[in-house]
N, C-alpha and C positions, 0 to 999 in steps of 0.2 A: 729233403727227402728224395731218394733215388728211384723209388718204385720197384715192383717186384720185377725179377727177371723171368722172362718166358721164351719159348722156342716154338716157331711154327715152320712147316715146309710148304714152299710157294714158289712156283714157276722153276722147279727143278733145284732149288737150293734151301738150306736150313738157316732161317733168319733167327736171330736173337732180338728181343724187343723189351722195353721196360713199360709197365702197365700199372694203371691206378684208377680206381673207381669202376662203376658199373652204370650200364645204360646204353645209349645209342653210342656207336664207335666214332671217336674222333682219332684220325691217324696222322701222326706227325713226323714229317720227313726232313732228315737234315741234309746238310751240303758238306762242302769242302772248305778248308780242313776242319772237320768237326765230327761229332758223334751224336748218338741219341740223347746224351746228356745236355745238349744244347737247349732241350725242352724242360730240364729239372725245374725251372721256375714255373712255367706255365702249365705243366701236365697236371699238378695237384689242383691247381686252381679250376681248371677244366673238370676234373673229377669231382671236385666239390659242388660243381653246378649240375651233377646228375649225369655225367658222361662217362663212358669207358675210354680214358685218354691212353693211347698206346703209341709209344715212339720207337721204332724198329732202328737197329743199326743196319745201315743200308748195305747192298751187295758188296761183299768183299771186306766190310769194315768189322774187325773183331769184336765181339765173339760170334758175329754172323759168318757163314761159311765162305771162304775164299773161291771164287768161280774158276774154271779152266780157262776162260777166255775174257777178253775186255768187254765192258758193258757198254752198249749203245744208248742212246737216250730212250729208243724204242723199248729196249730191254727193261730199263728201269721203270718206264710207264707200265709195262706189263707185270712187273714185280708187285707195284702197288695194286693193280687189280687182282692179282692172285692172293696177296695177303689178306684182302677184305674177307672173302669166304674162308680162307685158312683161320681166321680168327673168329669164325662162327657168325660173321654178320652179313646181312643182304646189301648194306650200303654204309658209307662213312662220309663224314666231314672230312676233306682233306686240307691239311696245312703244310705247306711245303717252303723251305728255304734253300736258296742257291740251287745245287743239283737237285735237291728234294723238290723246288718248285718246278724245275723243268720235268721232273718225273709226274708231279701232279697235273700240271697242264696237259700232258700227254694223256695221263689216265683219264681225266674228265672228259677229254675229246674223244677217246676210244669208246668208253663206256659210260655215258652220263647217267645211265640207270644206277650205277654203283656209287655215284657221287652226289650226296644231298647238297653240298655246298663246296666251294673251292676257295681257300685263302692262300695267297702266296706271298713271300716275304723278299724284298729286295731284287727281284728279277722281273721285269716287264716281259711280256710274252715274247719268247726269243725270235719268233718268226717276222716281228715287226720292227726289230732293232736296226737302226740306220748306222752305218760305220762313220766315225769320226776321228780325227786325230786324238781327242781325249779319250774316246772308248777303246781305241786301239792301244793306246799306251796303258790305259788302266787294266786291259785284258790281255796284256802281253805275256802272262803266264800260260794262256791258251797254247801258245806256240813253245814256250820253253818247256812246258810239261810233256810235249811230245818227243822231245829229244832223248836219245839214249843216255841212261845214267840219271836222269832227272830225279827218280825217287831217291836215289843214294845221296845226290847233292842236297836234297830237301832234308835229309837225316842228319847230316853233319852237325857236329857240336851241339848234341842233344836237341836236335830240331830248332836250331836258332831261326830258321827261316819261318817258323810257325808264328811267333809273335810279330815278326816283321810283316807278315801277310795281314794280320789283324790290323797293325797300325796303318797299313796302305789302304785298306779297304774301310776302315772306320777310323778316320784320322783324329775325331773328337774324343776317342775313348782312350783310357789308360788302365786297362785291367791289370790285376796282380798276376804274377808268373802262375799262380796256382789256377788260374783260369783255363790253363792249357794242359792241365794234368791228364784229363781224360783222353784228350787226343794223342798225347805222347804215349800213354799206356796202349791205346788202340793200334798206333802206327809202329810200336815196339814188337808186335806180335808179327811173326814171319809171314810174309804174303800180303799183309792188310795194306801196308803203304803203296806197295806196287799196284795192287788192286784199285785203289783210290786214283792213281796215276792213269790207269787203264781207262778211266772214263774220258780223260782228256786224249789219249791216243786214239781213242775211237771217234771223238767228236768230228763231226763233218760240218762243213761251213753252209750247207744245205739243209734247211729244215726236214726233219723226218716226217713220214705220213702223218703221225698224230700231231704233229706241231703245225701242219699245213690246215688242218680241219678247224672249222670255227666251233667254239664251245658255247653249250647250250645250259651249262650249270650256272646258277647265280654265283658270282665271283666278288671277292674282297682283295684288293691288291694293296700291300703296305709298302710305301715309299719313304726311304730315308732321306730326309732334307739335308743331311750333311754327307751323302753319298758322293764321293769323287767321280763316279763313273756313270750310274743311271740316275737320270733327271726326271722331273715331274713330266716334261714334254714326252718322254719316252712312254710312261704310262698312259698318258692321255692319247697318244698315237695308237697305243695297242687296243684301243676300245673297239676298233673295228672286227678284232677277233671274236667277239663275244656276242652272242645273239640275246642273252638274258640280262639281267641285272649285272651291271659292273661298277663297282664303287672303288675309289682311290682314297686310302686311308694315309694322309702325311703325318709323319712321326720324325721328331729330332733323332739324330743319330745316323750312322752310315749303313753299311752292308750288313752289319751284326746289331741291328737297331734293337732286336728282340732281348738282346743281352745287355746292351748299353742303358736302355730304359725299360726294365722288365714291368714295372708297375703300369706305365702308361700302355705298353704294347698288351698286356694281359686285359687290361680294362676295354680297349677297342675289340680284341678279339672276342671276349666274353659278351659284349654288346651285340655281336653279329651272330652268336649262337643262340 
């Protein structure tokens, strides 16, 4: 089930989103290279539990509007905060993966009154990460994607780099090629791929203001046991950034654990709702 498509104006941009169910808002934020469809398995399960499950296409990701400037992490956090009232809610449970996790961390720190719970997937709190040769190699795309022409290179041969990225970040997963159809469709839209790469161009090695603040919202972090970059010590070290409840859920799979093991992932998420 793909959910119903809707649109909302937030933080100066027109966002598209997929929606199912009614009740308290659960906002699901995707990362790169991905789309709102990454939550197609989880969204109806959350809706069936009596929630309004909404997964927006992040800033610049078609059919969300392409912005005029590259997006900083702080901008992404404020997008989340603006989306909550734009969707008619006074607060939301935030679930974020990859860049969506970075946005959710920032949003929860800036406006804890708008976040009733925080769940992040595959990303320990960015302000606590310690560099290592393993991490630098695993995150080498952070530098490569800043280079001129990076988006065009990524698009070559019908986005051949797309499944390669998934294999590198989730080495125990062998998805069918159809798994990437939604991403190819999104990035084929003029401007969307370059906008996605803009997140990396704008990325600073120094944590933004929202990532320097400690988080008071109850938090659950999902750690992939087969993740080649982020390990359990990274998630344990991050506990110092949280003043309230901080729970680490260990799940088989790598960076895309929520798609590698959707049944187990959904069961754990629903238990925390």
